[in-house]
C-alpha positions in Angstrom: 0.0 0.0 0.0 2.8 2.4 0.9 4.5 1.7 -2.4 1.2 2.3 -4.3 0.7 5.6 -2.5 4.2 6.7 -3.3 3.8 5.8 -6.9 0.5 7.7 -7.1 2.0 10.8 -5.5 4.9 10.7 -7.9 2.6 10.3 -10.8 0.5 13.3 -9.7 3.6 15.4 -9.2 4.8 14.6 -12.6 1.5 15.4 -14.2 0.9 18.6 -12.3 1.0 21.8 -14.5 4.3 23.6 -14.5 2.6 26.9 -13.9 1.2 25.9 -10.5 3.6 27.9 -8.4 2.0 30.8 -6.5 3.2 34.4 -6.9 2.3 37.7 -5.3 -0.5 39.8 -6.7 0.0 43.6 -6.5 -2.9 46.0 -7.1 -2.8 49.6 -8.3 -5.7 51.9 -9.1 -6.9 55.5 -9.2 -10.0 54.4 -7.1 -8.9 55.7 -3.7 -10.0 53.8 -0.6 -13.1 55.8 0.4 -15.5 53.2 -1.0 -15.6 49.5 -1.6 -14.0 49.2 -5.0 -10.6 48.1 -3.9 -12.0 45.7 -1.3 -14.2 44.2 -4.1 -11.0 43.5 -6.2 -9.3 41.9 -3.2 -12.4 39.8 -2.5 -12.4 38.5 -6.1 -8.7 37.6 -5.8 -9.2 35.8 -2.5 -12.2 34.0 -4.1 -9.8 32.6 -6.7 -7.3 31.5 -4.0 -7.6 32.3 -0.3 -3.9 31.7 0.2 -2.7 34.3 -2.3 -0.5 37.2 -1.2 -2.3 40.3 -2.3 -0.5 43.6 -1.8 -1.2 47.2 -2.7 1.1 49.4 -4.7 -1.1 52.5 -4.4 -4.7 53.4 -4.9 -4.0 57.2 -5.0 -3.0 57.6 -8.6 -4.5 61.0 -9.7 -7.9 60.4 -11.4 -7.5 59.1 -15.0 -3.7 59.8 -15.0 -2.4 56.9 -17.1 1.2 58.4 -17.2 1.6 58.5 -13.4 0.2 55.0 -13.1 2.8 53.8 -15.5 5.5 55.6 -13.7 4.6 54.1 -10.3 4.8 50.6 -11.9 8.2 51.6 -13.3 9.3 52.9 -9.9 8.2 49.8 -8.0 8.1 46.6 -10.1 11.8 45.6 -10.0 11.8 45.3 -6.2 9.3 42.5 -6.5 10.3 38.9 -7.3 10.2 37.3 -10.7 6.7 36.0 -11.4 4.9 38.8 -9.5 1.6 39.8 -11.1 0.7 43.5 -11.2 -2.8 44.6 -11.8 -3.0 48.2 -12.8 -6.4 49.9 -13.3 -6.2 53.4 -14.5 -8.9 53.0 -17.1 -10.7 56.1 -18.3 -11.7 54.2 -21.5 -13.3 51.3 -19.6 -15.9 49.5 -21.7 -14.6 50.9 -25.0 -12.5 49.2 -27.7 -9.2 49.5 -25.9 -7.6 46.0 -25.4 -7.3 44.2 -22.1 -3.9 42.6 -21.9 -1.3 40.8 -19.9 2.2 41.8 -20.7 5.1 39.6 -19.7 8.5 41.3 -19.4 11.8 39.7 -20.2 12.5 39.9 -16.4 9.5 37.5 -15.9 7.0 39.8 -14.3 3.4 40.2 -15.5 1.3 43.3 -15.9 -2.5 43.1 -16.3 -4.7 45.9 -17.4 -5.9 48.1 -20.2 -3.5 48.7 -23.0 -3.8 52.5 -22.9 -0.1 53.6 -22.5 0.4 52.7 -18.9 2.9 50.1 -19.8 5.1 52.5 -21.7 8.0 52.7 -19.3 7.9 49.1 -18.2 8.1 47.9 -21.8 11.0 50.3 -22.6 13.1 49.4 -19.5 12.4 45.7 -19.0 11.6 44.6 -22.6 8.5 42.7 -23.7 8.7 38.9 -23.8 5.1 38.5 -24.9 1.8 40.2 -24.8 -1.6 38.4 -24.7 -5.1 39.8 -25.1 -7.4 38.6 -22.3 -10.0 36.3 -23.7 -13.0 37.4 -21.7 -15.2 34.5 -22.9 -13.2 32.3 -20.6 -11.3 34.7 -18.3 -13.9 36.8 -16.7 -15.6 36.6 -13.3 -18.7 34.4 -13.5 -21.9 36.4 -13.8 -20.3 39.7 -14.7 -21.2 39.8 -18.4 -23.6 42.6 -18.0 -21.2 44.8 -16.0 -19.4 47.2 -18.4 -17.7 49.7 -16.1 -15.8 47.7 -13.5 -13.2 45.7 -15.4 -10.9 46.1 -12.4 -13.0 43.7 -10.5 -14.6 41.6 -13.2 -11.6 41.0 -15.5 -8.3 42.3 -14.2 -8.3 41.3 -10.5 -9.9 37.9 -11.6 -7.3 37.2 -14.3 -4.4 38.5 -12.2 -5.4 36.3 -9.3 -5.8 33.2 -11.6 -2.4 33.8 -13.1 -0.7 34.5 -9.7 -2.2 31.4 -8.1 -1.3 29.1 -11.0 -4.9 28.4 -11.9 -4.1 29.3 -15.5 -0.8 29.6 -17.4 0.2 32.7 -19.3 -0.7 30.9 -22.5 -4.2 30.4 -21.3 -4.8 34.2 -20.9 -5.7 34.6 -24.5 -4.3 35.1 -28.0 -0.8 36.3 -28.6 -0.3 39.9 -29.8 2.7 41.4 -31.5 5.2 42.4 -28.8 5.7 45.9 -30.4 1.9 46.6 -30.4 1.8 47.9 -26.9 0.5 51.5 -26.9 3.2 54.0 -26.0 3.0 57.5 -24.7 5.4 59.9 -26.4 7.7 61.9 -24.1 11.1 63.6 -24.1 13.7 60.9 -23.3 16.8 62.0 -21.3 19.5 63.3 -23.7 22.7 65.3 -23.6 23.5 67.9 -26.3 25.7 70.9 -26.4 26.5 70.6 -22.6 22.8 70.5 -21.6 20.7 67.7 -20.4 17.1 67.5 -21.4 14.3 65.4 -20.0 10.9 65.6 -18.3 9.4 65.8 -14.9 7.7 62.3 -14.9 6.3 62.7 -11.3 6.6 64.7 -8.2 7.6 63.3 -4.8 4.0 63.9 -3.7 4.6 63.8 0.0 7.4 66.4 0.1 7.1 68.3 -3.2 10.5 67.3 -4.6 10.7 67.5 -8.4 11.9 64.3 -10.0 13.3 64.1 -13.5 14.0 61.2 -15.9 17.7 62.1 -16.2 19.7 59.2 -14.9 22.9 59.3 -12.9 25.1 58.0 -15.7 24.0 60.8 -18.1 24.3 63.4 -15.4 27.9 62.4 -14.7 28.7 63.2 -18.3 28.3 66.9 -17.4 31.3 66.5 -15.1 29.5 68.1 -12.1 31.2 67.4 -8.8 29.6 67.5 -5.3 29.0 71.0 -4.1 29.3 72.5 -7.6 26.4 74.6 -8.8 23.9 73.4 -11.4 21.4 75.4 -13.4 17.9 73.8 -13.9 15.3 75.4 -16.2 11.7 74.2 -16.1 9.4 74.4 -19.1 5.6 73.8 -19.4 4.4 73.2 -22.9 7.8 74.5 -24.2 7.4 77.8 -22.2 10.1 78.6 -19.6 8.4 79.0 -16.2 11.2 78.8 -13.7 15.0 78.7 -13.3 17.1 77.8 -10.3 20.8 77.6 -9.6 21.6 75.3 -6.8 24.5 73.1 -5.5 24.7 69.4 -6.3 24.7 67.6 -3.0 24.4 63.9 -2.0 22.0 64.7 0.9 19.4 67.4 1.6 21.5 68.5 4.6 24.1 69.7 2.2 22.2 73.0 2.2 20.6 75.1 4.8 17.0 74.6 5.7 14.7 76.2 3.1 17.4 76.3 0.4 17.3 74.5 -3.0 19.4 71.5 -3.7 20.1 69.3 -6.8 20.5 65.6 -5.8 20.0 62.1 -7.1 16.7 60.6 -5.9 16.0 57.0 -4.8 16.0 55.8 -8.4 19.3 57.6 -9.0 17.7 60.2 -11.3 18.4 64.0 -11.0 15.9 65.8 -8.8 15.5 69.2 -7.2 14.2 69.9 -3.7 14.0 72.4 -0.9 15.6 71.2 2.3 12.6 70.7 4.5 10.3 72.5 2.1 8.0 71.9 -0.8 9.8 72.9 -4.0 7.0 72.1 -6.4 4.4 74.1 -4.5 6.6 77.1 -3.9 7.5 77.4 -7.5 4.2 76.2 -9.1 5.8 73.2 -10.8 3.8 70.1 -11.8 4.6 66.9 -13.6 3.8 65.0 -16.8 5.0 64.7 -20.3 4.3 68.4 -21.0 6.7 69.4 -18.2 10.3 69.4 -19.4 13.7 70.3 -17.8 17.1 71.5 -18.9 20.1 70.9 -16.7 23.6 72.4 -17.2 26.6 73.4 -15.2 26.2 76.9 -13.8 29.8 77.9 -13.7 31.2 80.3 -11.1 
């Protein structure tokens, strides 16, 4: 009997699907938490598998702001293990013809949501292994066919949970799409020309008002700026100059006096501007998005 049980267990193990491993499910929306929408999504996920790890990236993306949602994925995803499934629902076009997809990166993470531009930065940085369109005829919460405005609950949380739990494989999500078909949002990529760095303000550090750019450390170093040397930063909105600052480049905020501006590298090692213990963006009426551009150069003596 023991030998028979062992043989049966071995047979079951060998025949089990290779996609049965569980992975974390991470949720992001612009829903806020003042009503039951996020809780409903979590409930759907736990209904698929009560043992899932379900975490929140944020639910405070500004209303309908696809770009910021995409940046927060970019900011966060690589700190999660391979196989993690991200469900991102910033979906002003819910119920329209935009595609519902699952994107798999070359790093082995999955991104579930509407293909509306929110995967722009993830696709550029991590590379696209495959993209599949969600087949809602088989991958949709039972009984939700007449609901047209809550795909976050009825499609994305459900599919994300099934994928994270191993209930379905990536191939079972739906038909394969061309990997270069992901919708992209156009923006000024970081570049160096004639001694000036150009880029955008992708987001603000919303808690403290620090102004982040998309200019990476490696490119900034090509300016030859040393710690304590002064840097000139010009801010543009829709190509119109709105503010200029000259401030020292420091490794920490404490490199300048309280209330003084400083240029530094943020937690992603991108160039940023702040006031020591102050809100730089609010004081200088600066916001973020692809229409907000920056120019960085050495200020000289």
